N, C-alpha and C positions, 0 to 999 in steps of 0.2 A: 565612396565613404568604407570605411571600413565596418566588420565586427566585432562586436565584442569582447573581448575574453574573459574570463576570470578566474583570481586565485584562489583557492579555496586549500585553508594550511592542511597539514597530513591529520590530525586528531579529527576535525571536522569532515572532513574526505571519511576516515572508518566509521563516526558515529553514523554519518549518508549512507555511507554502501552497507551498515547494517541492519538498518530500520530498511530501506532498499531491499536486501535480503531476506526480510521477515516473508516477504509476498509470496515468493515458492515455496515453502513450507503450508502457510494457510492455501495457498491456490491449490496443492498438492494433494493434499490430505480430503477438501471441505470436496474435490471431486470425485476422490476416490472411496469418499463415506457417503455419499448419496449416488450413483450414478451405479444403477444394476448392471449393466453390461457397455460395451465397445460402444454400440451406439451411441446409446443415454450420452457416455464420459463425452463424445466430441460435443453432442448438442451445449452439454455444459461447460465447454471447452470455451464458447465461440459467445457466449450465454458471459460467461468469469470473466474472459476479454473486455467483451464492451463496461462493464462493473469495475475493469481497474482503470479504463482509458477515459469515465464519462467527469470524473474531478477536473479535469482538461479545461475542463468549460469554467472552474471557477476562476479562470485566468480573463475569459474573456467578459464578467459580471461587476458591476459595481464591487467595491471593496468590503461595502459594509453589508455582503449579500453572500463573500465566497463562503464560506465558515460552513454556509447551510450544505454545502457539498460534502464536510466531516460525517455524513455517516459512511460514503468510503473511505474504509483504513486505505488509498493509495491517495489522498485530496492530501494526510499530514505528511507524508514521504513527498508526496509536489512544493506544500508548502516552505519545506525546512531545506529546500533545494531553495528554490526563489528565496527564498531567505538570507541565506548563506550566500548565494553569488549575488547578492546583492548591498553584502556586508553587515546587516541585521540581526537582533536577535534570534535566534532557530531553536535553541536550546529545549523552552516548552511546546513547541510545535513537535518537535521531535519525540518530545516524556509520551505528550498525545499517543502520538502515534506510536512509539513503544507498548503503550500501555494497552492501547487499542489490539495490535496484533496480538499481544501477549496473551489476554483475553478472548478472542480468535483463535489460539493455537493451540489453547488451551482446550475452549471448546470441538475443535474438529478432530482432536486427538482424542476425544471422551468417544464421539461419535466414531470414528473409525476402528478403534481398540474397541464400539459395541459393535459393531457389523461384522467385524474379521478375525474376531480371537475369541469372541464372548458366546 
């Protein structure tokens, strides 16, 4: 048995890449906004790593329960990639992800600016 390979078009790949790329600015701004020093920052990095990976559990629960992990923004990235590789519609999942990350980015940007510039 070989492994399954998936073909994803350029447009789909671009959308998924942009969605996945939003994880980094939210992650970095959030850590910088709440950490008071380097040691605290390192602890938050470990905690955020766990939060980023928790939605993988959604692949091991029944389909009716997988969107309970939707409170984690990376859930929408993982589900979008999953649907795209299976050839299923992923646009609504990606749209939720972009909206979720947009709100988070706005919120952590305000926290970051308030802490470092005001």
